[in-house]
Structures are given as C-alpha cells and as structure tokens.
C-alpha positions, -999 to +999 in steps of 0.1 A: +000+000+000+014+033-010+017+063+014-011+081-005-034+050-002-027+048+035-035+085+039-068+080+021-077+050+043-069+071+074-090+100+061-119+076+053-117+060+088-116+094+104-146+106+085-166+075+093-157+076+131-162+113+135-194+120+153-204+084+160-215+076+195-204+040+194-181+016+176-168-019+182-134-034+175-134-072+169-110-099+159-122-121+131-087-129+117-088-167+121-121-171+103-120-186+068-132-167+038-166-184+036-173-177+073-162-140+070-185-137+040-214-150+061-205-125+088-204-097+063-238-108+050-253-108+085-238-074+091-254-061+059-288-075+069-287-058+103-273-025+091-239-029+109-209-017+090-180-041+091-145-030+080-113-049+084-086-023+093-049-021+099-042-012+135-017+015+128-040+032+103-069+030+128-047+046+156-038+074+132-075+080+124-085+079+161-056+103+170-070+128+145-103+130+162-111+153+192-120+125+216-092+107+234-094+070+223-060+060+238-076+034+261-083+013+230-047+014+217-035-015+238-061-039+221-050-029+186-028-059+180-034-088+156-064-087+133-089-060+138-122-051+124-143-020+131-181-025+135-204+005+134-242+008+138-267+035+147-279+012+176-251+008+202-261-028+210-265-041+175-229-052+169-228-071+202-260-089+195-248-097+160-215-112+174-234-133+199-259-145+173-232-153+147-212-173+172-243-193+181-253-199+145-219-208+133-208-226+165-177-204+166-158-185+193-150-158+168-153-129+162-139-119+195-148-085+210-116-067+216-132-035+228-160-010+223-165+027+227-201+038+236-210+073+246-177+082+263-172+048+279-147+022+269-153-015+273-122-036+269-124-074+264-148-101+253-163-104+288-184-073+282-202-088+252-233-099+272-235-066+289-233-046+257-259-069+239-284-060+267-281-022+261-314-007+250-317+015+219-325+052+222-360+045+209-366+019+236-354+043+263-374+072+250-405+050+250-399+040+286-394+076+297-426+087+279-446+058+295-432+069+330-441+105+323-476+096+311-484+074+341-488+101+367-509+122+343-533+094+335-536+087+373-543+123+380-569+125+352-585+093+365-587+107+400-601+140+389-627+122+367-639+099+395-636+127+420-660+148+400-688+124+404-681+121+442-680+159+445-713+161+427-728+135+451-715+154+481-730+187+469-763+171+462-763+155+497-755+189+512-784+205+492-808+179+504-797+182+540-799+220+538-834+219+524-846+198+553 
C-alpha cells in the first residue's frame, strides 16, 4: 500500500468515526473466507458496517479525532475489524448470534466505545448486547411521564362524580 493510499484510508476512517456515539473493535482474523462472507452478509442484513482495518491506520484515524481514544490502543494488536451501527447494542447482538449460528468462538470482541465509555475485552459482550436502543429508552421515559398524568386525570374524573354527590347530599340536608 502506497503512502497516499494509507493517507486515504486514514481519512476515510476518520470521516466514518467522526461524530459516532459508538463503535466496536473485533478480531475475526482466524475465520475462513466463507465464514467471513457469512459474517459480512449478516452485518449487511442488520445495518452494521463491518470493515477490516490495519491497527496503525486505525490509531492514526483515532488520533486525528477530538475525543481521546487511547484506552483502545492496547487492544489494537493482531487482526482488527471495526463495526459501526446506529444502535449501540447491534454489533454485540450480532456477534453473539453469529457465534451461536456458526458454532464459533469468533469474532472476539476486543473493545468498544459507547457514549464516552470504553469496554475492553470479550467479557463485556453480554452486557453490551443488553443495552437498550435510544428509541426503547425514550419509549420508557414517555410511559413513565404519562403514568402520573393518567392517574391524575382518572382521580379527577372519579372525584368529579363524588364531588357532585356530596354537593347534592348537602343540598338535600340544607333543604330539610
């Protein structure tokens, strides 16, 4: 690869990583070509971008960004692939499902960056797969916010008939 080609790869990686709230780094280096193609196909189905990268070029791209990604540098040895998705948990779920379907131990999660937090090591895979999407979290917040309102409206509605009954009883008592 020429110096100009390397610079272009770094610039492409930098542009792709700029502004993302999460990305994963995995090792799929020991998978055969057919298995990697299956992995790529599954990534395409689930809207997860999968890109095999050279570690030195990835470090250069990360260095060019404003955020400090240095906690990930120690894991950038051997084969590395970057996985990107709009949903933070999608790559973790994909890795788990792929391992199960293919009866594999690869790809291995080397690390992940999610909303300013770093997760180093494959032991975080289950935890990351359980993360809820922003849409799910917003739905839960809206439900929680609506609950007190509906309780208040219900209480006011039932209280209105009770209040009318009390007023009527007081009227009747006053007229006696």
